N, C-alpha and C positions, 0 to 999 in steps of 0.2 A: 504494500500500500504506500503511495507517495506521501512524503512529508513536506509541508510547505514551511519555508523559513523566511523570516523578515530580515532584511538587510538595511540598516540605517546608517546615515552619515556618508552617503555616497557623494563622490565628486560630481559636479555638473557635466564633466566630460565622460563619465562612465556610460558605456552603451550596453545593450542587452548582450552582445557578443562578448565583451570584456568581462561582464559579470558571470556569464556562463563559463568562460575559460578559467576564472578564478576558482569556481566550485567544482569543475570537472576533475581536478586533481584528486578529489576525495571521494568520487563515486559518480554514478550515472545521474545526469541532470535531465529531468523531463521538461522543465520550463524555467526560463530566467527572464524577468521583466523589470525594467527600470520604469518607475511611474513618472509620467510627464504631465505638465500643465496643459489643459485642453486649449486654452487661449493662445499661449506662446509656444507650446511644443518643447519647452525647456524642462530638464529633469527637475523633479521635486526633491531630490536628495535621498530617496529611499526606493527600495524595490523588493521583489519576492523571487525566491528560487525554490523550485520543487525538486527534491531529491527522491530517487527511486525507493530507497529503503530507510527505515529508522536508524539503522547502524551507520549508514553513510551520512545521514543528516547529523547525527551526534558527532561524528568525526569532523565534519565540516565546521560545526559550531565551535568545537574545542580548538581547532586549528586556525580558524579565521576570525573569531571574535577578538576585538581590540587589536587588529593588525591593520596595516596600511594597504589601501587599494587606490591606485591612481592619485597618490599623494594625500589621501584623507584617511583618518582612522575610522574604521567601520565597526558597527555593532551587529552581531548576528544572533538571533533568537528564534525559537519556534514561533511561528505566526499564530495569533489568536483570531478566531472569527470576529468579524466586525460587530462592535457593540458588546462583546463579552469580556473586555479587559477588566481587571479588578478595579474597584473604586480607588480614587487617590487617597493616600494616607492623610490623616489630619495634620494640618500645618504645612502641607506641601503645596507647591504651586506648579502649574504646568510649565515644563521647559526649564526647570532649574531647581536649585536647592531652596529650602524654606527661607523666608525672609527673617532677618534678625528682629527680635521683639524689643520694644522700648521698655525700660524699667517700669514695672507696675502694670504692663499691658498683659492681656491673656496670652497663653502659649499659642504659637502659630501666627501671631501678629494681627489678629482680627479686631473688630470693634466689640467692646463689651459694654452694653448700656448700663450695667450695674457699677462700672468703675466710676469712682468719684472724681470728677474734674478732668478725666482723660478722654481720649477717643475722638470721634468725629461729630459734629463739625469742630474745627479748631476754635479755641477761645477767641472771643471778639467777633463772632458771627461766622460768616462763610456761607450762610444760607441766603435766601432771597430777602433783601431789605433788612437784614440783621447786621448790627454792628457798624462800625465805621472803619474806613481804611486806616492803616497806620499813619501817624502824623510824621511829617518830615522834621528833622531837627536842623537848626542852622549849621552849615558846614557840610551837609550831606549832598552837596551838589555834584559829586564825582559821577554819580550814575544818572544825573538828570539830563533830559534832552536839551539841545540848544534852543534858545528862545525862538518863538514863532516870528516869521518876517512881518506879521501884522502889528506886532507890538514894538514899542520903543525899547531900547536897551534897558532902561530903568524899570520897566514893567508897566509904565503908564499906557493908557490907551490913546489912540489918535483921536482927534476931535470928531472925525466922521464915523467912529464906531458906534454900533447900536448899544443901547443901554446906558449911554452917557447922559448925565443930566445937563439940561441947558441952564442958562444963566438964571432963569426965573424958577428953577426947581422942578419942572415937569419932565417926565420921561416921554420920549416919542417913539 
């Protein structure tokens, strides 16, 4: 009975033929496919190989897992049917190691509504219409944008700007 293997971390230059050639050294390969993007035709970085027997599949896994193929380190595992992968571990995130937790936050780095004063939204608002933006201190002009060309260098408005009071005190 054929055994399907998942091969991850493939180079974008790896072809079906080069993938088949790498696995044929360890037994009969019934199929080798590099998955490609439908729109661009470019490799998606993973593929599947079908080996003829479970023994050949185990030999290929043990010899090719964490080795280099076309300049990239590949990962070889037995393929799992779509949708039957085990659920992610608590505190893990897709594509990498768990995020570090801030002191006093729950394990795994999530939001804990029971935590006093911590979590989301950040203090001072963050939601719609809540809080005020941080006030600038004098001397914090290093990250400030250059003045608008409509304003005079001192910050005063020109006489023709809207919102300026006329001599008799009315706005127009």
